[in-house]
Structures are given as structure tokens and as C-alpha cells.
TIDO-797031 format. One record per residue (C-alpha): residue number from 1; x, y, z; residue in three letters. Coordinates in nm, 3 decimals. Layout:
@num=NUM&c1=X&c2=Y&c3=Z&residu=ALA
...
//
This chain:
@num=1&c1=-15.747&c2=-4.620&c3=3.794&residu=UNK
@num=2&c1=-15.495&c2=-4.902&c3=3.747&residu=UNK
@num=3&c1=-15.632&c2=-5.213&c3=3.571&residu=UNK
@num=4&c1=-15.437&c2=-5.523&c3=3.489&residu=UNK
@num=5&c1=-15.475&c2=-5.641&c3=3.121&residu=UNK
@num=6&c1=-15.249&c2=-5.944&c3=3.103&residu=UNK
@num=7&c1=-14.923&c2=-6.108&c3=3.200&residu=UNK
@num=8&c1=-14.669&c2=-6.177&c3=2.926&residu=UNK
@num=9&c1=-14.358&c2=-6.395&c3=2.906&residu=UNK
@num=10&c1=-14.096&c2=-6.193&c3=2.714&residu=UNK
@num=11&c1=-13.808&c2=-6.439&c3=2.737&residu=UNK
@num=12&c1=-13.788&c2=-6.785&c3=2.882&residu=UNK
@num=13&c1=-13.529&c2=-7.058&c3=2.814&residu=UNK
@num=14&c1=-13.458&c2=-7.352&c3=3.049&residu=UNK
@num=15&c1=-13.089&c2=-7.326&c3=2.969&residu=UNK
@num=16&c1=-13.058&c2=-6.985&c3=3.117&residu=UNK
@num=17&c1=-13.119&c2=-6.802&c3=3.447&residu=UNK
@num=18&c1=-13.269&c2=-6.472&c3=3.323&residu=UNK
@num=19&c1=-13.292&c2=-6.178&c3=3.561&residu=UNK
@num=20&c1=-13.260&c2=-5.798&c3=3.625&residu=UNK
@num=21&c1=-13.443&c2=-5.647&c3=3.325&residu=UNK
@num=22&c1=-13.485&c2=-5.290&c3=3.210&residu=UNK
@num=23&c1=-13.687&c2=-5.153&c3=2.919&residu=UNK
@num=24&c1=-13.724&c2=-4.833&c3=2.712&residu=UNK
@num=25&c1=-13.967&c2=-4.738&c3=2.435&residu=UNK
@num=26&c1=-13.793&c2=-4.644&c3=2.111&residu=UNK
@num=27&c1=-13.893&c2=-4.364&c3=1.877&residu=UNK
@num=28&c1=-14.060&c2=-4.614&c3=1.640&residu=UNK
@num=29&c1=-14.279&c2=-4.757&c3=1.913&residu=UNK
@num=30&c1=-14.075&c2=-5.071&c3=1.960&residu=UNK
@num=31&c1=-13.957&c2=-5.175&c3=2.309&residu=UNK
@num=32&c1=-13.595&c2=-5.253&c3=2.388&residu=UNK
@num=33&c1=-13.544&c2=-5.502&c3=2.670&residu=UNK
@num=34&c1=-13.202&c2=-5.553&c3=2.831&residu=UNK
@num=35&c1=-13.143&c2=-5.822&c3=3.095&residu=UNK
@num=36&c1=-12.878&c2=-6.046&c3=3.252&residu=UNK
@num=37&c1=-12.855&c2=-6.405&c3=3.139&residu=UNK
@num=38&c1=-12.655&c2=-6.671&c3=3.322&residu=UNK
@num=39&c1=-12.638&c2=-7.045&c3=3.274&residu=UNK
@num=40&c1=-12.898&c2=-7.266&c3=3.440&residu=UNK
@num=41&c1=-12.738&c2=-7.612&c3=3.483&residu=UNK
@num=42&c1=-13.055&c2=-7.786&c3=3.591&residu=UNK
@num=43&c1=-13.166&c2=-7.872&c3=3.243&residu=UNK
@num=44&c1=-12.867&c2=-8.112&c3=3.221&residu=UNK
@num=45&c1=-12.975&c2=-8.323&c3=3.519&residu=UNK
@num=46&c1=-13.089&c2=-8.678&c3=3.460&residu=UNK
@num=47&c1=-13.451&c2=-8.767&c3=3.531&residu=UNK
@num=48&c1=-13.383&c2=-9.043&c3=3.788&residu=UNK
@num=49&c1=-13.208&c2=-8.825&c3=4.052&residu=UNK
@num=50&c1=-13.135&c2=-8.994&c3=4.383&residu=UNK
@num=51&c1=-13.319&c2=-8.848&c3=4.677&residu=UNK
@num=52&c1=-13.011&c2=-8.670&c3=4.817&residu=UNK
@num=53&c1=-12.956&c2=-8.489&c3=4.488&residu=UNK
@num=54&c1=-13.311&c2=-8.355&c3=4.437&residu=UNK
@num=55&c1=-13.214&c2=-8.031&c3=4.606&residu=UNK
@num=56&c1=-13.039&c2=-7.949&c3=4.276&residu=UNK
@num=57&c1=-13.380&c2=-7.908&c3=4.117&residu=UNK
@num=58&c1=-13.417&c2=-7.582&c3=4.312&residu=UNK
@num=59&c1=-13.061&c2=-7.461&c3=4.255&residu=UNK
@num=60&c1=-13.015&c2=-7.107&c3=4.131&residu=UNK
@num=61&c1=-12.675&c2=-6.950&c3=4.062&residu=UNK
@num=62&c1=-12.650&c2=-6.573&c3=4.107&residu=UNK
@num=63&c1=-12.280&c2=-6.591&c3=4.046&residu=UNK
@num=64&c1=-12.232&c2=-6.754&c3=3.708&residu=UNK
@num=65&c1=-11.894&c2=-6.640&c3=3.573&residu=UNK
@num=66&c1=-12.022&c2=-6.650&c3=3.219&residu=UNK
@num=67&c1=-12.330&c2=-6.427&c3=3.275&residu=UNK
@num=68&c1=-12.366&c2=-6.137&c3=3.027&residu=UNK
@num=69&c1=-12.618&c2=-5.871&c3=2.932&residu=UNK
@num=70&c1=-12.853&c2=-5.947&c3=2.645&residu=UNK
@num=71&c1=-13.119&c2=-5.756&c3=2.459&residu=UNK
@num=72&c1=-13.432&c2=-5.820&c3=2.254&residu=UNK
@num=73&c1=-13.643&c2=-5.562&c3=2.064&residu=UNK
@num=74&c1=-14.019&c2=-5.615&c3=2.057&residu=UNK
@num=75&c1=-14.290&c2=-5.455&c3=1.850&residu=UNK
@num=76&c1=-14.593&c2=-5.287&c3=2.006&residu=UNK
@num=77&c1=-14.765&c2=-5.627&c3=2.024&residu=UNK
@num=78&c1=-14.476&c2=-5.767&c3=2.229&residu=UNK
@num=79&c1=-14.357&c2=-5.990&c3=1.943&residu=UNK
@num=80&c1=-13.975&c2=-6.005&c3=1.907&residu=UNK
@num=81&c1=-13.840&c2=-5.828&c3=1.599&residu=UNK
@num=82&c1=-13.485&c2=-5.928&c3=1.685&residu=UNK
@num=83&c1=-13.339&c2=-6.242&c3=1.825&residu=UNK
@num=84&c1=-13.187&c2=-6.241&c3=2.170&residu=UNK
@num=85&c1=-12.842&c2=-6.076&c3=2.129&residu=UNK
@num=86&c1=-12.553&c2=-6.071&c3=2.371&residu=UNK
@num=87&c1=-12.413&c2=-5.720&c3=2.413&residu=UNK
@num=88&c1=-12.041&c2=-5.663&c3=2.358&residu=UNK
@num=89&c1=-11.850&c2=-5.812&c3=2.648&residu=UNK
@num=90&c1=-11.551&c2=-5.721&c3=2.860&residu=UNK
@num=91&c1=-11.354&c2=-6.048&c3=2.821&residu=UNK
@num=92&c1=-11.224&c2=-6.040&c3=3.178&residu=UNK
@num=93&c1=-11.556&c2=-6.014&c3=3.361&residu=UNK
@num=94&c1=-11.922&c2=-6.098&c3=3.370&residu=UNK
@num=95&c1=-12.190&c2=-5.831&c3=3.368&residu=UNK
@num=96&c1=-12.471&c2=-5.789&c3=3.615&residu=UNK
@num=97&c1=-12.791&c2=-5.578&c3=3.624&residu=UNK
@num=98&c1=-12.919&c2=-5.359&c3=3.342&residu=UNK
@num=99&c1=-13.050&c2=-5.003&c3=3.376&residu=UNK
@num=100&c1=-13.172&c2=-4.796&c3=3.084&residu=UNK
@num=101&c1=-13.259&c2=-4.434&c3=2.996&residu=UNK
@num=102&c1=-13.317&c2=-4.254&c3=2.666&residu=UNK
@num=103&c1=-13.133&c2=-3.921&c3=2.684&residu=UNK
@num=104&c1=-13.246&c2=-3.589&c3=2.551&residu=UNK
@num=105&c1=-13.005&c2=-3.623&c3=2.259&residu=UNK
@num=106&c1=-13.192&c2=-3.951&c3=2.164&residu=UNK
@num=107&c1=-12.901&c2=-4.181&c3=2.257&residu=UNK
@num=108&c1=-12.967&c2=-4.474&c3=2.494&residu=UNK
@num=109&c1=-12.753&c2=-4.518&c3=2.805&residu=UNK
@num=110&c1=-12.717&c2=-4.859&c3=2.960&residu=UNK
@num=111&c1=-12.581&c2=-4.866&c3=3.321&residu=UNK
@num=112&c1=-12.449&c2=-5.183&c3=3.482&residu=UNK
@num=113&c1=-12.159&c2=-5.325&c3=3.686&residu=UNK
@num=114&c1=-11.921&c2=-5.617&c3=3.655&residu=UNK
@num=115&c1=-11.760&c2=-5.892&c3=3.859&residu=UNK
@num=116&c1=-11.430&c2=-6.070&c3=3.802&residu=UNK
@num=117&c1=-11.469&c2=-6.445&c3=3.865&residu=UNK
@num=118&c1=-11.184&c2=-6.662&c3=3.996&residu=UNK
@num=119&c1=-11.120&c2=-6.988&c3=4.190&residu=UNK
@num=120&c1=-11.184&c2=-6.931&c3=4.559&residu=UNK
@num=121&c1=-10.833&c2=-7.047&c3=4.645&residu=UNK
@num=122&c1=-10.705&c2=-6.704&c3=4.532&residu=UNK
@num=123&c1=-10.944&c2=-6.502&c3=4.744&residu=UNK
@num=124&c1=-10.730&c2=-6.476&c3=5.062&residu=UNK
@num=125&c1=-10.414&c2=-6.374&c3=4.876&residu=UNK
@num=126&c1=-10.552&c2=-6.060&c3=4.699&residu=UNK
@num=127&c1=-10.506&c2=-5.694&c3=4.795&residu=UNK
@num=128&c1=-10.881&c2=-5.644&c3=4.793&residu=UNK
@num=129&c1=-11.173&c2=-5.837&c3=4.939&residu=UNK
@num=130&c1=-11.337&c2=-6.095&c3=4.717&residu=UNK
@num=131&c1=-11.693&c2=-6.219&c3=4.760&residu=UNK
@num=132&c1=-11.724&c2=-6.602&c3=4.781&residu=UNK
@num=133&c1=-12.020&c2=-6.805&c3=4.658&residu=UNK
@num=134&c1=-12.218&c2=-7.009&c3=4.908&residu=UNK
@num=135&c1=-12.039&c2=-7.331&c3=4.816&residu=UNK
@num=136&c1=-11.701&c2=-7.145&c3=4.871&residu=UNK
@num=137&c1=-11.573&c2=-7.283&c3=4.541&residu=UNK
@num=138&c1=-11.568&c2=-6.960&c3=4.346&residu=UNK
@num=139&c1=-11.489&c2=-6.600&c3=4.434&residu=UNK
@num=140&c1=-11.568&c2=-6.268&c3=4.267&residu=UNK
@num=141&c1=-11.389&c2=-5.931&c3=4.274&residu=UNK
@num=142&c1=-11.615&c2=-5.629&c3=4.219&residu=UNK
@num=143&c1=-11.482&c2=-5.485&c3=3.892&residu=UNK
@num=144&c1=-11.677&c2=-5.164&c3=3.890&residu=UNK
@num=145&c1=-11.979&c2=-4.972&c3=3.755&residu=UNK
@num=146&c1=-11.994&c2=-4.882&c3=3.392&residu=UNK
@num=147&c1=-12.208&c2=-4.735&c3=3.116&residu=UNK
@num=148&c1=-12.253&c2=-4.797&c3=2.747&residu=UNK
@num=149&c1=-12.412&c2=-4.573&c3=2.487&residu=UNK
@num=150&c1=-12.606&c2=-4.653&c3=2.169&residu=UNK
@num=151&c1=-12.667&c2=-4.389&c3=1.903&residu=UNK
@num=152&c1=-12.882&c2=-4.614&c3=1.676&residu=UNK
@num=153&c1=-13.164&c2=-4.746&c3=1.889&residu=UNK
@num=154&c1=-12.969&c2=-5.040&c3=2.027&residu=UNK
@num=155&c1=-12.821&c2=-5.178&c3=1.703&residu=UNK
@num=156&c1=-12.468&c2=-5.110&c3=1.823&residu=UNK
@num=157&c1=-12.323&c2=-5.016&c3=2.160&residu=UNK
@num=158&c1=-12.001&c2=-4.848&c3=2.279&residu=UNK
@num=159&c1=-11.753&c2=-5.057&c3=2.479&residu=UNK
@num=160&c1=-11.779&c2=-5.058&c3=2.862&residu=UNK
@num=161&c1=-11.698&c2=-4.713&c3=2.999&residu=UNK
@num=162&c1=-11.600&c2=-4.761&c3=3.364&residu=UNK
@num=163&c1=-11.703&c2=-4.485&c3=3.600&residu=UNK
@num=164&c1=-11.465&c2=-4.266&c3=3.814&residu=UNK
@num=165&c1=-11.321&c2=-4.369&c3=4.147&residu=UNK
@num=166&c1=-11.556&c2=-4.366&c3=4.440&residu=UNK
@num=167&c1=-11.346&c2=-4.234&c3=4.733&residu=UNK
@num=168&c1=-11.284&c2=-4.501&c3=4.995&residu=UNK
@num=169&c1=-11.466&c2=-4.787&c3=4.821&residu=UNK
@num=170&c1=-11.340&c2=-5.102&c3=4.992&residu=UNK
@num=171&c1=-11.467&c2=-5.359&c3=4.742&residu=UNK
@num=172&c1=-11.346&c2=-5.277&c3=4.394&residu=UNK
@num=173&c1=-11.010&c2=-5.395&c3=4.269&residu=UNK
@num=174&c1=-10.858&c2=-5.190&c3=3.991&residu=UNK
@num=175&c1=-11.165&c2=-4.973&c3=3.935&residu=UNK
@num=176&c1=-11.316&c2=-4.866&c3=4.271&residu=UNK
@num=177&c1=-11.653&c2=-4.745&c3=4.147&residu=UNK
@num=178&c1=-12.012&c2=-4.802&c3=4.258&residu=UNK
@num=179&c1=-12.261&c2=-5.062&c3=4.140&residu=UNK
@num=180&c1=-12.541&c2=-4.944&c3=3.909&residu=UNK
@num=181&c1=-12.900&c2=-5.066&c3=3.930&residu=UNK
@num=182&c1=-13.174&c2=-4.800&c3=3.923&residu=UNK
@num=183&c1=-13.336&c2=-4.524&c3=3.723&residu=UNK
@num=184&c1=-13.115&c2=-4.237&c3=3.612&residu=UNK
@num=185&c1=-13.259&c2=-3.894&c3=3.534&residu=UNK
@num=186&c1=-13.173&c2=-3.586&c3=3.323&residu=UNK
@num=187&c1=-13.242&c2=-3.258&c3=3.493&residu=UNK
@num=188&c1=-13.221&c2=-2.917&c3=3.333&residu=UNK
@num=189&c1=-12.846&c2=-2.904&c3=3.388&residu=UNK
@num=190&c1=-12.707&c2=-3.257&c3=3.419&residu=UNK
@num=191&c1=-12.743&c2=-3.628&c3=3.393&residu=UNK
@num=192&c1=-12.761&c2=-3.805&c3=3.736&residu=UNK
@num=193&c1=-12.678&c2=-4.176&c3=3.764&residu=UNK
@num=194&c1=-12.751&c2=-4.337&c3=4.102&residu=UNK
@num=195&c1=-12.512&c2=-4.593&c3=4.245&residu=UNK
@num=196&c1=-12.416&c2=-4.772&c3=4.570&residu=UNK
@num=197&c1=-12.095&c2=-4.896&c3=4.729&residu=UNK
@num=198&c1=-11.915&c2=-4.952&c3=5.057&residu=UNK
@num=199&c1=-11.812&c2=-4.638&c3=5.241&residu=UNK
@num=200&c1=-11.504&c2=-4.594&c3=5.458&residu=UNK
@num=201&c1=-11.701&c2=-4.442&c3=5.744&residu=UNK
@num=202&c1=-11.959&c2=-4.718&c3=5.761&residu=UNK
@num=203&c1=-11.958&c2=-5.095&c3=5.766&residu=UNK
@num=204&c1=-12.277&c2=-5.106&c3=5.554&residu=UNK
@num=205&c1=-12.335&c2=-5.004&c3=5.193&residu=UNK
@num=206&c1=-12.420&c2=-4.642&c3=5.110&residu=UNK
@num=207&c1=-12.587&c2=-4.469&c3=4.810&residu=UNK
@num=208&c1=-12.436&c2=-4.189&c3=4.604&residu=UNK
@num=209&c1=-12.448&c2=-4.081&c3=4.238&residu=UNK
@num=210&c1=-12.247&c2=-3.978&c3=3.938&residu=UNK
@num=211&c1=-12.305&c2=-3.650&c3=3.750&residu=UNK
@num=212&c1=-12.238&c2=-3.588&c3=3.382&residu=UNK
@num=213&c1=-12.261&c2=-3.248&c3=3.212&residu=UNK
@num=214&c1=-12.206&c2=-3.385&c3=2.859&residu=UNK
@num=215&c1=-12.473&c2=-3.659&c3=2.816&residu=UNK
@num=216&c1=-12.266&c2=-3.941&c3=2.966&residu=UNK
@num=217&c1=-11.931&c2=-3.886&c3=2.798&residu=UNK
@num=218&c1=-11.752&c2=-3.783&c3=3.125&residu=UNK
@num=219&c1=-11.852&c2=-3.825&c3=3.487&residu=UNK
@num=220&c1=-11.785&c2=-3.689&c3=3.832&residu=UNK
@num=221&c1=-11.851&c2=-3.876&c3=4.159&residu=UNK
@num=222&c1=-12.075&c2=-3.698&c3=4.411&residu=UNK
@num=223&c1=-12.094&c2=-3.741&c3=4.787&residu=UNK
@num=224&c1=-12.316&c2=-4.001&c3=4.956&residu=UNK
@num=225&c1=-12.686&c2=-3.925&c3=4.961&residu=UNK
@num=226&c1=-12.786&c2=-4.189&c3=5.218&residu=UNK
@num=227&c1=-12.573&c2=-4.379&c3=5.466&residu=UNK
@num=228&c1=-12.677&c2=-4.548&c3=5.792&residu=UNK
@num=229&c1=-12.416&c2=-4.437&c3=6.047&residu=UNK
@num=230&c1=-12.551&c2=-4.674&c3=6.317&residu=UNK
@num=231&c1=-12.466&c2=-4.947&c3=6.058&residu=UNK
@num=232&c1=-12.798&c2=-5.132&c3=6.089&residu=UNK
@num=233&c1=-12.912&c2=-5.086&c3=5.728&residu=UNK
@num=234&c1=-12.734&c2=-5.140&c3=5.394&residu=UNK
@num=235&c1=-12.858&c2=-4.895&c3=5.128&residu=UNK
@num=236&c1=-12.855&c2=-5.035&c3=4.771&residu=UNK
@num=237&c1=-13.008&c2=-5.010&c3=4.423&residu=UNK
@num=238&c1=-13.129&c2=-4.642&c3=4.432&residu=UNK
@num=239&c1=-13.360&c2=-4.499&c3=4.161&residu=UNK
@num=240&c1=-13.411&c2=-4.128&c3=4.093&residu=UNK
@num=241&c1=-13.732&c2=-3.940&c3=4.007&residu=UNK
@num=242&c1=-13.770&c2=-3.570&c3=3.943&residu=UNK
@num=243&c1=-14.101&c2=-3.411&c3=4.053&residu=UNK
@num=244&c1=-14.275&c2=-3.118&c3=3.880&residu=UNK
@num=245&c1=-14.129&c2=-2.881&c3=4.142&residu=UNK
@num=246&c1=-13.777&c2=-2.988&c3=4.047&residu=UNK
@num=247&c1=-13.735&c2=-3.192&c3=4.369&residu=UNK
@num=248&c1=-13.541&c2=-3.519&c3=4.314&residu=UNK
@num=249&c1=-13.653&c2=-3.819&c3=4.516&residu=UNK
@num=250&c1=-13.421&c2=-4.122&c3=4.562&residu=UNK
@num=251&c1=-13.608&c2=-4.453&c3=4.618&residu=UNK
@num=252&c1=-13.363&c2=-4.684&c3=4.794&residu=UNK
@num=253&c1=-13.368&c2=-5.051&c3=4.886&residu=UNK
@num=254&c1=-13.252&c2=-5.089&c3=5.241&residu=UNK
@num=255&c1=-13.152&c2=-5.432&c3=5.380&residu=UNK
@num=256&c1=-13.125&c2=-5.503&c3=5.752&residu=UNK
@num=257&c1=-12.881&c2=-5.760&c3=5.895&residu=UNK
@num=258&c1=-13.142&c2=-6.038&c3=5.842&residu=UNK
@num=259&c1=-13.163&c2=-5.930&c3=5.475&residu=UNK
@num=260&c1=-13.516&c2=-5.799&c3=5.502&residu=UNK
@num=261&c1=-13.569&c2=-5.534&c3=5.231&residu=UNK
@num=262&c1=-13.762&c2=-5.214&c3=5.277&residu=UNK
@num=263&c1=-13.814&c2=-4.868&c3=5.121&residu=UNK
@num=264&c1=-13.594&c2=-4.572&c3=5.224&residu=UNK
@num=265&c1=-13.621&c2=-4.231&c3=5.058&residu=UNK
@num=266&c1=-13.424&c2=-3.909&c3=5.058&residu=UNK
@num=267&c1=-13.476&c2=-3.600&c3=4.845&residu=UNK
@num=268&c1=-13.288&c2=-3.296&c3=4.705&residu=UNK
@num=269&c1=-13.425&c2=-2.953&c3=4.605&residu=UNK
@num=270&c1=-13.093&c2=-2.819&c3=4.462&residu=UNK
@num=271&c1=-13.015&c2=-3.060&c3=4.176&residu=UNK
@num=272&c1=-12.844&c2=-3.311&c3=4.403&residu=UNK
@num=273&c1=-12.604&c2=-3.079&c3=4.585&residu=UNK
@num=274&c1=-12.761&c2=-3.155&c3=4.927&residu=UNK
@num=275&c1=-13.001&c2=-3.425&c3=5.046&residu=UNK
@num=276&c1=-13.257&c2=-3.450&c3=5.324&residu=UNK
@num=277&c1=-13.222&c2=-3.699&c3=5.613&residu=UNK
@num=278&c1=-13.339&c2=-4.037&c3=5.489&residu=UNK
@num=279&c1=-13.676&c2=-4.183&c3=5.593&residu=UNK
@num=280&c1=-13.751&c2=-4.552&c3=5.643&residu=UNK
@num=281&c1=-14.109&c2=-4.612&c3=5.523&residu=UNK
@num=282&c1=-14.101&c2=-4.977&c3=5.634&residu=UNK
@num=283&c1=-14.261&c2=-5.090&c3=5.307&residu=UNK
@num=284&c1=-14.141&c2=-5.438&c3=5.208&residu=UNK
@num=285&c1=-14.004&c2=-5.467&c3=4.860&residu=UNK
@num=286&c1=-13.694&c2=-5.495&c3=4.641&residu=UNK
@num=287&c1=-13.594&c2=-5.291&c3=4.462&residu=UNK
@num=288&c1=-13.811&c2=-4.987&c3=4.379&residu=UNK
@num=289&c1=-13.863&c2=-4.827&c3=4.040&residu=UNK
@num=290&c1=-14.053&c2=-4.494&c3=3.977&residu=UNK
@num=291&c1=-14.234&c2=-4.408&c3=3.658&residu=UNK
@num=292&c1=-14.383&c2=-4.067&c3=3.581&residu=UNK
@num=293&c1=-14.743&c2=-4.097&c3=3.465&residu=UNK
@num=294&c1=-14.919&c2=-3.866&c3=3.222&residu=UNK
@num=295&c1=-15.089&c2=-3.671&c3=3.506&residu=UNK
@num=296&c1=-14.750&c2=-3.635&c3=3.687&residu=UNK
@num=297&c1=-14.833&c2=-3.890&c3=3.948&residu=UNK
@num=298&c1=-14.576&c2=-4.167&c3=4.002&residu=UNK
@num=299&c1=-14.612&c2=-4.545&c3=3.965&residu=UNK
@num=300&c1=-14.375&c2=-4.705&c3=4.213&residu=UNK
@num=301&c1=-14.324&c2=-5.078&c3=4.143&residu=UNK
@num=302&c1=-14.131&c2=-5.335&c3=4.347&residu=UNK
@num=303&c1=-14.071&c2=-5.703&c3=4.390&residu=UNK
@num=304&c1=-14.230&c2=-5.883&c3=4.687&residu=UNK
@num=305&c1=-14.022&c2=-6.165&c3=4.823&residu=UNK
@num=306&c1=-14.250&c2=-6.276&c3=5.108&residu=UNK
@num=307&c1=-14.540&c2=-6.513&c3=5.057&residu=UNK
@num=308&c1=-14.737&c2=-6.461&c3=4.838&residu=UNK
@num=309&c1=-14.436&c2=-6.389&c3=4.609&residu=UNK
@num=310&c1=-14.486&c2=-6.146&c3=4.326&residu=UNK
@num=311&c1=-14.484&c2=-5.784&c3=4.209&residu=UNK
@num=312&c1=-14.655&c2=-5.494&c3=4.377&residu=UNK
@num=313&c1=-14.703&c2=-5.122&c3=4.320&residu=UNK
@num=314&c1=-14.820&c2=-4.791&c3=4.466&residu=UNK
@num=315&c1=-14.940&c2=-4.467&c3=4.299&residu=UNK
@num=316&c1=-14.785&c2=-4.159&c3=4.452&residu=UNK
@num=317&c1=-14.888&c2=-3.792&c3=4.421&residu=UNK
@num=318&c1=-14.675&c2=-3.577&c3=4.184&residu=UNK
@num=319&c1=-14.440&c2=-3.468&c3=4.468&residu=UNK
@num=320&c1=-14.418&c2=-3.816&c3=4.624&residu=UNK
@num=321&c1=-14.546&c2=-3.687&c3=4.962&residu=UNK
@num=322&c1=-14.806&c2=-3.958&c3=5.019&residu=UNK
@num=323&c1=-14.587&c2=-4.270&c3=5.038&residu=UNK
@num=324&c1=-14.698&c2=-4.363&c3=5.388&residu=UNK
@num=325&c1=-15.068&c2=-4.340&c3=5.303&residu=UNK
@num=326&c1=-15.053&c2=-4.481&c3=4.947&residu=UNK
@num=327&c1=-15.245&c2=-4.801&c3=4.877&residu=UNK
@num=328&c1=-15.051&c2=-5.116&c3=4.793&residu=UNK
@num=329&c1=-15.159&c2=-5.272&c3=4.460&residu=UNK
@num=330&c1=-15.089&c2=-5.641&c3=4.388&residu=UNK
@num=331&c1=-14.982&c2=-5.683&c3=4.024&residu=UNK
@num=332&c1=-14.895&c2=-6.053&c3=4.068&residu=UNK
@num=333&c1=-14.893&c2=-6.285&c3=4.367&residu=UNK
@num=334&c1=-14.854&c2=-6.621&c3=4.194&residu=UNK
@num=335&c1=-14.478&c2=-6.666&c3=4.226&residu=UNK
@num=336&c1=-14.359&c2=-7.002&c3=4.359&residu=UNK
@num=337&c1=-14.033&c2=-6.879&c3=4.500&residu=UNK
@num=338&c1=-13.891&c2=-6.560&c3=4.656&residu=UNK
@num=339&c1=-13.648&c2=-6.526&c3=4.362&residu=UNK
@num=340&c1=-13.863&c2=-6.269&c3=4.181&residu=UNK
@num=341&c1=-13.867&c2=-5.891&c3=4.131&residu=UNK
@num=342&c1=-13.652&c2=-5.612&c3=3.994&residu=UNK
@num=343&c1=-13.946&c2=-5.447&c3=3.806&residu=UNK
@num=344&c1=-13.893&c2=-5.175&c3=3.549&residu=UNK
@num=345&c1=-14.198&c2=-4.983&c3=3.427&residu=UNK
@num=346&c1=-14.226&c2=-4.814&c3=3.084&residu=UNK
@num=347&c1=-14.508&c2=-4.588&c3=2.962&residu=UNK
@num=348&c1=-14.629&c2=-4.722&c3=2.622&residu=UNK
@num=349&c1=-14.889&c2=-4.452&c3=2.560&residu=UNK
@num=350&c1=-15.115&c2=-4.223&c3=2.758&residu=UNK
@num=351&c1=-15.308&c2=-4.514&c3=2.909&residu=UNK
@num=352&c1=-15.086&c2=-4.824&c3=2.896&residu=UNK
@num=353&c1=-14.788&c2=-4.921&c3=3.109&residu=UNK
@num=354&c1=-14.558&c2=-5.224&c3=3.071&residu=UNK
@num=355&c1=-14.408&c2=-5.347&c3=3.399&residu=UNK
@num=356&c1=-14.117&c2=-5.586&c3=3.328&residu=UNK
@num=357&c1=-13.950&c2=-5.805&c3=3.587&residu=UNK
@num=358&c1=-13.806&c2=-6.151&c3=3.646&residu=UNK
@num=359&c1=-14.021&c2=-6.430&c3=3.775&residu=UNK
@num=360&c1=-14.030&c2=-6.784&c3=3.903&residu=UNK
@num=361&c1=-14.330&c2=-7.000&c3=3.828&residu=UNK
@num=362&c1=-14.434&c2=-7.366&c3=3.878&residu=UNK
@num=363&c1=-14.151&c2=-7.499&c3=3.662&residu=UNK
@num=364&c1=-13.893&c2=-7.300&c3=3.859&residu=UNK
@num=365&c1=-13.733&c2=-7.152&c3=3.544&residu=UNK
@num=366&c1=-13.631&c2=-6.792&c3=3.614&residu=UNK
@num=367&c1=-13.749&c2=-6.583&c3=3.321&residu=UNK
@num=368&c1=-13.832&c2=-6.232&c3=3.204&residu=UNK
@num=369&c1=-14.202&c2=-6.156&c3=3.233&residu=UNK
@num=370&c1=-14.415&c2=-5.848&c3=3.212&residu=UNK
@num=371&c1=-14.760&c2=-5.725&c3=3.308&residu=UNK
@num=372&c1=-14.956&c2=-5.483&c3=3.083&residu=UNK
@num=373&c1=-15.158&c2=-5.231&c3=3.283&residu=UNK
@num=374&c1=-15.419&c2=-4.979&c3=3.184&residu=UNK
@num=375&c1=-15.410&c2=-4.642&c3=3.359&residu=UNK
@num=376&c1=-15.699&c2=-4.391&c3=3.371&residu=UNK
//
């Protein structure tokens, strides 16, 4: 039913730490890849490192203040037809994850969020909380979720359009909005963009969404869809999927206090107005991405950050009712480090699927890879 054809390296450069990809298939059959690229300082190290400095060989910086979003367009044979291109920046901040959707009006929407980097010495003297890096030398303010639109298949993009205020968000500075990483959907009546943020009634992160009635030009913030009131789980990185019945399922990454990641879902049968109580499926992974298949079943892909490290998947029935009993499929298990994942699946044709993700192999260079699958 699901057969692996081959693994592909889409982008790899020892100078950069490349992560958090998303893809869409364009009208002409080409594939647009967007991903975050930060600096990887390890290529500057000298070869004769002293023993107490060899730990730097495994260093990975999730908080590079110069990280930005980039894109490459590939042909149907996965050969680049454009060079890697940095998307227009907001000069105050660095950009984080990429999320993509082609809208009914043929425009492409890119969702993301931004951080404002600063020396850590400023962190305790701000009005809002700043997140410090592990070495305590740098701090980041959450600057807010945003979207950009392209009307010409990714040749040009609009400036950052920051999303409306999320009531009670305790993390953002001048733009208190949620973080965006996950699959948006267009229903019959609206465009729904999933997000996550701190909530005033909980000490852990909750999931909510934004609604647009005009194809992403304007947005309204909706109430939380999942929040753990006992404050044991943080809900992050939700993705939406609409079933044939019209039911919307939210696939959510939940982290416990030991940072173990698992699948939580909730669903709505009224276009997102109300949501069912959330369910913890206790499936390990991070995060989760749903793709509708030609027969209306759903390919759910996710990163696997326990040994053996890699990428995994499940095939769900059209209404996503068989999550508990679905078989886990190993797409890759040859990762050399837990810093892998964030898959994004794209249907290339009736029988082929491209699952894109970031990966760490023997050389420890974080890169954008993909697996081509055949589906029958």
C-alpha cells in the first residue's frame, strides 16, 4: 500500500543549520520548498581541537539571531530550477518555521513566526518575558506569528503581515500573537490557520486558530481549541485536516514536563466554532502533519526523536477514527541524532507522495531531506 522509493537530499550546506521545511506542488508541476536556515559555526573549527573542545562538534544552535526563511523551487525530478533564495526579511527579527498552503484563489500563503534577538543582559529589564539560550548569553522576545502571500508561484512575496492579538498571551512583546507551525485548511466558508501560545488561565501552552473570510487579507482570533487545565501538557504545533463529512481534526504535538512529545487530537463538526474534548493517543512523535490521499484516507507523518531516530507515518481512515489501531510505518530510522523531524507531505500525483523533513546523518550536518513514496 505504501512503498518507499528513495531518500533524497534537497538542500545541504555545512555552513548552515537547515530545518523546519514545508512544500507545495505548483500548477506547473514544480515543487516549492520553504525552510529555515541559520548559521552552523562548526565548519569554522580547526581540525586539531583539544579534547575539552570536541563537544563543539555536536553543537546545534536553534536560536541563531540571523536565521531567515529561504526557498528553492524544484522540477518534477527534484532538480533545483532556482537557487536558494532568502525571502524578504523583517530587519528587526529572525524568522522561524515555515508552513505552506495553496489557496483556492491560486495564491500561496506562508505562515511563520518571529523572534527578536538581544543580549541576555537586557532580559530582566523588559516589560515582557524573554527566552534565554542555554548558554544564557542571548535572549529572544517572541515577536509574533505572521503570514505572507505570493500571487506568482513564489517569485515574489508580500511583507510580513503580523496576526491579530491573542487575548492574554504572556510571551509576545509588541505583537501578542500565536506561533504558526502546521497545516492550514480552507473550508467552504473560511480559511483556518492553526496556532499556539501561552494562555492566561494555564501555565502551559494552548492551541487556538485564526479565521479569515477573505483569503488571508484579514484575520480574527478564535478561542482555544485545546488546553490542559491540569497544566501537565503543553500543546503546540497543531495541524488541521478536514474529513469528507466536514469534520475538522486538529493533530497536536503535546509535550510533558520532561519534554516527551506525543499526539493529541480534538475535532470540530461546526467549522471550528466548538471543539471536542482532546484525546491523548500516546503516540510518540513531533510534530504531526496530515495529508489527504486520493482515496480520502489520510497519511499522518511525524518525526521520531527516540532511538532509532527518523521519520514515521500512519495511514488513517477518511474520518480519522482509527488512530489508536493504525499501524506505525517506518519511513527512515537511520538518523544519528534526535534532532530530526518536522515532516511535511505533498501529493505529487495519484500514486506518489513526497515527505520532506530535516535530518541529521553521520556527518552531523542538519539538512533538508525527503522520501519519495508510492501509494496504491
